[in-house]
C-alpha positions in Angstrom: -41.6 -104.7 86.2 -38.7 -106.9 85.3 -37.7 -107.8 81.8 -39.4 -111.2 81.6 -42.7 -109.9 83.1 -42.7 -107.0 80.6 -42.3 -109.5 77.8 -45.2 -111.6 79.0 -47.5 -108.5 79.1 -46.1 -107.5 75.7 -47.2 -110.8 74.1 -50.4 -111.0 76.1 -51.7 -107.7 74.8 -53.3 -109.1 71.6 -55.2 -107.0 69.1 -57.7 -107.9 66.5 -55.2 -107.4 63.7 -53.8 -110.5 62.0 -50.7 -110.6 59.8 -52.3 -112.1 56.7 -55.7 -110.3 56.9 -57.0 -109.6 53.4 -55.1 -112.5 51.8 -57.5 -115.0 50.1 -56.7 -118.7 49.6 -58.4 -121.4 47.6 -57.6 -124.8 48.9 -57.9 -127.9 46.8 -56.3 -130.5 49.0 -56.8 -133.6 51.2 -55.3 -135.7 54.0 -52.6 -133.7 55.9 -49.8 -132.6 53.6 -52.0 -130.2 51.6 -54.6 -129.0 54.2 -52.0 -128.0 56.8 -50.6 -125.3 54.6 -53.8 -123.3 54.3 -54.5 -124.1 58.0 -51.4 -122.2 59.0 -52.2 -119.4 56.6 -55.7 -119.2 58.1 -54.4 -118.9 61.6 -52.2 -116.0 60.4 -55.4 -114.3 59.2 -55.9 -115.4 55.6 -59.4 -116.2 54.4 -59.3 -119.8 53.3 -62.0 -121.5 51.2 -61.6 -125.3 51.2 -63.2 -126.6 48.0 -64.5 -130.2 48.1 -66.5 -132.2 45.6 -69.8 -133.1 47.4 -70.9 -135.1 49.2 -67.6 -136.7 50.5 -64.7 -134.3 49.8 -61.5 -134.8 51.7 -61.4 -138.5 52.5 -59.2 -138.0 55.6 -62.3 -137.1 57.6 -63.6 -140.7 57.3 -60.3 -142.5 58.2 -60.7 -144.7 61.3 -58.2 -144.1 64.0 -57.6 -145.4 67.5 -59.9 -148.3 67.0 -62.7 -146.1 65.6 -62.8 -144.0 68.7 -61.2 -140.9 67.2 -64.5 -139.1 66.5 -66.1 -136.2 68.4 -69.7 -135.3 67.9 -69.7 -136.8 64.4 -66.4 -135.5 63.2 -62.9 -136.9 63.3 -60.9 -135.2 66.1 -57.7 -134.3 64.3 -59.7 -133.3 61.2 -61.4 -130.6 63.3 -58.1 -129.0 64.1 -56.3 -129.7 60.8 -59.0 -127.7 59.1 -59.6 -124.9 61.6 -60.4 -121.3 60.6 -61.5 -122.4 57.1 -64.7 -122.0 55.0 -66.1 -125.1 53.4 -67.5 -125.0 49.9 -69.1 -128.1 48.3 -68.5 -127.5 44.6 -68.5 -130.0 41.7 -65.8 -128.5 39.5 -66.3 -131.3 37.0 -69.5 -129.7 35.8 -69.0 -126.8 33.4 -70.9 -124.4 35.6 -69.0 -125.5 38.6 -65.7 -125.0 36.8 -66.7 -121.5 35.8 -67.7 -120.7 39.4 -64.3 -122.0 40.7 -62.5 -119.8 38.1 -64.3 -116.8 39.4 -63.1 -117.6 42.9 -59.5 -118.0 41.6 -59.7 -114.6 40.0 -60.1 -113.1 43.5 -57.6 -115.4 45.2 -54.0 -114.6 46.2 -53.0 -118.3 46.9 -54.1 -121.6 45.5 -53.0 -124.8 47.4 -53.3 -128.4 46.0 -51.8 -131.8 46.8 -53.3 -134.0 44.2 -51.3 -136.5 42.1 -49.1 -134.4 39.7 -51.0 -133.6 36.5 -54.5 -134.3 38.0 -55.7 -130.7 38.2 -54.1 -129.9 34.9 -56.5 -132.4 33.2 -59.4 -130.4 34.7 -58.1 -127.0 33.5 -56.9 -126.1 37.0 -53.1 -126.5 36.7 -50.7 -123.7 37.3 -50.3 -122.7 33.7 -54.0 -122.5 33.2 -54.8 -120.6 36.4 -51.8 -118.2 35.8 -53.6 -117.0 32.6 -56.7 -116.4 34.7 -54.9 -114.6 37.5 -51.2 -113.6 36.8 -50.7 -112.6 40.5 -51.7 -116.0 41.8 -49.3 -117.9 44.1 -49.9 -121.6 43.2 -48.7 -124.3 45.6 -48.4 -127.9 44.6 -47.5 -130.4 47.4 -46.7 -134.0 46.5 -44.5 -136.9 47.4 -41.7 -136.3 44.9 -42.5 -132.9 43.2 -43.9 -132.1 39.8 -41.0 -133.5 37.6 -38.3 -136.1 37.7 -38.2 -139.9 37.6 -40.4 -140.4 40.7 -43.0 -137.6 40.3 -45.8 -139.9 39.3 -45.5 -142.2 42.3 -47.9 -141.8 45.3 -46.6 -141.1 48.7 -47.8 -140.9 52.3 -46.1 -140.1 55.6 -44.4 -143.4 56.1 -43.1 -143.4 52.5 -41.7 -139.9 52.9 -39.9 -140.9 56.0 -38.4 -143.8 54.2 -37.5 -142.1 51.0 -36.0 -139.0 52.8 -33.6 -141.2 54.9 -35.1 -140.0 58.2 -36.3 -143.5 59.1 -32.7 -144.8 58.9 -31.7 -142.4 61.7 -34.2 -144.0 64.2 -33.9 -147.1 66.3 -30.8 -149.1 67.1 -27.9 -150.5 65.4 -26.3 -152.8 67.9 -25.3 -156.4 67.9 -28.3 -157.4 70.0 -30.8 -155.0 68.4 -30.8 -153.9 64.8 -34.1 -152.1 64.0 -35.6 -148.8 62.9 -38.9 -147.2 63.4 -41.5 -144.9 61.7 -41.9 -141.7 63.7 -45.5 -141.5 64.8 -48.2 -138.8 64.2 -47.3 -138.0 60.6 -44.2 -135.7 60.7 -43.7 -136.6 57.1 -46.8 -134.5 56.4 -46.7 -131.9 59.2 -43.0 -130.8 58.7 -42.9 -130.3 54.9 -46.3 -128.5 54.9 -45.1 -126.2 57.7 -42.0 -125.4 55.6 -44.2 -124.6 52.7 -45.7 -121.7 54.5 -42.4 -119.9 54.5 -42.3 -120.3 50.7 -45.8 -118.7 50.5 -44.8 -115.8 52.6 -41.7 -115.3 50.5 -43.8 -115.4 47.3 -46.2 -112.8 48.7 -43.2 -110.5 49.3 -41.9 -111.3 45.8 -45.3 -110.4 44.4 -45.3 -107.1 46.3 -42.0 -106.2 44.7 -42.6 -107.4 41.2 -46.4 -107.7 40.7 -46.0 -111.3 39.6 -47.3 -114.5 41.0 -45.3 -117.6 41.7 -45.4 -121.4 41.4 -44.2 -123.3 44.5 -43.4 -127.0 44.0 -43.1 -128.8 47.4 -41.7 -132.4 47.5 -42.5 -134.2 50.7 -39.4 -136.5 50.5 -37.0 -133.8 49.4 -38.1 -131.3 52.0 -37.8 -133.9 54.8 -34.3 -134.6 53.6 -33.5 -130.9 54.4 -33.6 -131.9 58.1 -30.7 -134.4 57.5 -27.0 -133.9 57.6 -26.1 -137.6 57.3 -25.6 -137.6 53.6 -23.3 -134.6 53.9 -21.2 -136.5 56.4 -21.1 -139.5 54.1 -20.0 -137.3 51.2 -17.2 -135.8 53.2 -15.9 -138.9 55.0 -17.1 -141.9 53.1 -18.5 -143.3 56.3 -22.1 -143.8 57.5 -23.4 -142.4 60.7 -24.9 -145.2 62.7 -28.3 -145.1 64.3 -28.1 -144.0 67.9 -31.4 -144.7 69.5 -32.2 -142.3 72.3 -28.6 -141.2 72.7 -27.6 -137.7 71.5 -24.3 -138.5 69.6 -23.0 -135.0 70.4 -23.6 -135.1 74.1 -21.1 -136.5 76.6 -24.0 -137.8 78.7 -27.5 -138.4 77.3 -30.3 -140.9 77.2 -33.8 -141.8 78.5 -33.9 -143.4 81.9 -36.6 -145.0 84.1 -37.2 -143.6 87.6 -38.1 -145.5 90.8 -41.8 -144.7 90.4 -41.9 -145.9 86.8 -41.6 -142.6 84.9 -39.1 -141.8 82.2 -36.8 -138.8 82.0 -34.4 -137.5 79.4 -31.0 -136.3 80.4 -28.5 -134.4 78.3 -25.2 -133.1 79.7 -23.6 -131.3 76.7 -20.9 -129.2 78.5 -18.0 -130.1 80.7 -19.5 -128.1 83.6 -22.8 -130.0 83.3 -20.9 -133.4 83.2 -18.9 -132.4 86.3 -22.0 -131.4 88.1 -23.8 -134.6 87.3 -20.7 -136.7 88.2 -20.9 -135.3 91.7 -24.1 -137.2 92.0 -23.6 -140.2 89.7 -21.0 -142.7 90.9 -18.5 -143.8 88.3 -19.7 -141.4 85.6 -16.3 -139.8 84.9 -14.6 -143.2 84.6 -17.3 -144.3 82.1 -17.0 -141.4 79.7 -16.3 -142.5 76.1 -18.3 -145.7 76.4 -22.0 -144.7 76.0 -23.4 -147.9 77.4 -21.2 -147.7 80.6 -22.3 -144.0 80.9 -25.9 -145.1 80.4 -25.7 -147.8 83.1 -24.2 -145.5 85.7 -26.8 -142.8 85.1 -29.6 -145.5 85.1 -28.5 -146.7 88.5 -28.7 -143.2 89.9 -32.1 -142.4 88.3 -33.6 -145.8 89.3 -33.1 -144.9 93.0 -35.1 -141.7 92.8 -38.6 -140.7 92.1 -39.4 -138.5 89.1 -39.7 -135.4 91.2 -36.4 -136.1 93.0 -34.6 -136.5 89.6 -36.1 -133.2 88.3 -35.1 -131.4 91.5 -31.6 -132.7 91.1 -31.5 -131.4 87.5 -32.6 -127.9 88.6 -30.1 -127.9 91.4 -27.2 -129.1 89.3 -28.3 -126.9 86.3 -28.3 -130.0 84.1 -31.1 -130.4 81.5 -33.3 -133.1 82.8 -37.0 -133.2 81.9 -39.8 -135.9 82.0 -41.0 -137.8 79.0 -44.4 -136.2 78.9 -47.6 -138.3 78.4 -50.8 -136.9 76.9 -52.3 -136.4 80.4 -49.1 -134.6 81.5 -49.4 -132.2 78.6 -53.0 -131.4 79.4 -52.2 -130.8 83.1 -48.9 -128.8 82.6 -49.4 -125.2 83.8 -46.5 -124.0 81.7 -48.2 -125.0 78.5 -51.5 -123.3 79.4 -49.6 -120.1 80.5 -47.6 -120.1 77.3 -50.6 -120.8 75.1 -49.2 -124.1 73.7 -52.5 -125.7 74.8 -55.6 -123.7 74.6 -59.3 -124.3 75.2 -61.7 -122.7 72.7 -65.5 -122.6 72.5 -66.6 -123.5 69.0 -70.0 -122.3 68.0 -71.0 -125.8 66.7 -68.9 -128.4 68.6 -68.6 -126.6 72.0 -65.6 -126.6 74.2 -62.5 -128.2 72.6 -58.8 -128.3 73.6 -56.5 -127.6 70.6 -52.8 -126.8 70.1 -52.0 -123.1 70.3 -50.1 -121.1 67.6 -46.6 -122.3 66.6 -45.1 -119.0 67.9 -46.0 -115.9 69.9 -46.5 -112.7 68.0 -46.9 -109.4 69.9 -50.2 -107.8 69.0 -51.2 -110.6 66.6 -54.4 -112.6 67.0 -53.3 -115.9 65.5 -55.2 -118.5 67.3 -57.9 -121.0 66.4 -61.3 -119.3 65.9 -63.4 -122.2 64.8 -62.8 -125.8 63.8 -63.7 -127.8 60.7 -67.2 -128.0 59.2 -68.9 -130.6 57.0 -68.7 -130.4 53.2 -70.5 -127.4 51.8 -71.4 -125.9 55.2 -70.3 -122.4 54.1 -71.8 -122.5 50.6 -74.0 -119.5 51.0 -71.6 -117.5 53.1 -68.6 -118.0 50.7 -70.5 -117.1 47.5 -72.1 -114.1 49.2 -68.7 -112.8 50.4 -66.6 -113.6 47.4 -69.0 -113.2 44.5 -72.1 -111.4 45.8 -74.6 -114.4 45.4 -77.9 -114.3 47.1 -79.3 -117.3 49.0 -81.9 -118.2 46.4 -79.1 -118.2 43.7 -77.1 -120.7 45.8 -80.2 -122.9 46.3 -80.6 -123.0 42.5 -77.0 -124.1 42.1 -77.7 -126.9 44.6 -80.7 -128.0 42.6 -78.6 -128.2 39.5 -76.0 -130.3 41.2 -73.3 -127.6 41.0 -73.1 -127.2 44.7 -73.8 -129.8 47.4 -73.5 -130.7 51.0 -72.2 -133.5 53.3 -73.4 -137.1 53.2 -74.2 -137.4 56.9 -71.8 -140.3 57.5 -69.5 -140.4 60.6 -66.8 -137.9 60.0 -68.9 -135.6 57.8 -71.9 -134.3 59.7 -72.9 -131.5 62.0 -73.1 -132.3 65.7 -76.2 -134.0 67.1 -79.1 -131.6 67.5 -78.0 -129.2 64.9 -80.8 -127.5 62.9 -80.1 -125.7 59.6 -82.9 -123.2 60.1 -81.4 -122.0 63.4 -77.9 -121.6 62.1 -77.3 -118.1 60.7 -73.8 -118.9 59.5 -75.0 -121.9 57.5 -77.7 -119.6 56.0 -75.1 -117.1 55.0 -76.5 -114.4 57.3 -73.4 -113.8 59.4 -69.8 -114.8 59.6 -68.2 -117.4 61.9 -66.6 -114.6 64.0 
């Protein structure tokens, strides 16, 4: 067996063990920035309880998208994945009894994640200083637009605001005589990227706690963490000059860009080394003479690409050993065998919502089972299961809490409802009789 095949078998031999198994997380968050942190921890094996005030909870589940077509069997499609592998507790923490119940959960938790407006949870007795007294080993994560202190910390923020405030938006688009415009990057990277970075902070805090016995407070600023991807302000500080927007050109590549093929597809080309440029110049007429003028380079490569089909251009890239890849559309991603083989796209069977295609784990880990086990549930779906596992409550005790308005369930609106045909009496997980997996 050669080296690469042995690696494939190495990563393919997954076990039931998960890196964060035994770690308990209480989530108190909404939209994307907050929920993505515990989602990633849950995929690594942590047990995450998403606490939502019934009956609505996290408002992201209701948000219309794609002309109102972004729902699947009553739930918003991206919400299903964003909240995968979590347990859903519908708890009114504003009631005294609900607050006491939440405190009991916090006593057993390792991590607490929230992304409310700074100061909000402190007013309810759920801020870091208050919960630290309850559980000194607790790792408390606050995610917000501008952090917990400073002149901007009270201001609200969303993805587009974070992209603007961080400076990322000023690096997009064009800065030419004919076209001077910039763009918002789609699909909410202003939420996904900072929240993914926060997971490394949680892991570091867990190691810190192992060494010292003490918990930690993690303050994540959306705008500040996005800025960490930027080197432009460092360049400005060193040279006094501003780096101009460069569109689809790579400013460090001798030849780069996005080009349209004869059959109407787009390809990205990047020749970074002299050998790659020379190899490409053997095919592209006038390329060497155009070097140094990116638009002349672009036009010469575009003439070459426009005379070929997508497959012909890709074959040339493989033959010349020049990086050339197609601009993938959604349908291409779904049909791409490399992604399925790699596990970047996976198909799961969810116990409630059936067969669903979801993104695979961010990375491969030998022997680690870090995939999606189940997708999101409506508000309060795991009430009986969570209180049984964490606090030893019996079903009738949970029912009494529901009657007193301490616990509650979903409102049945689009985005917050079980799938059609679901029956409570036939669902053992809902009844707290068994776990999801």
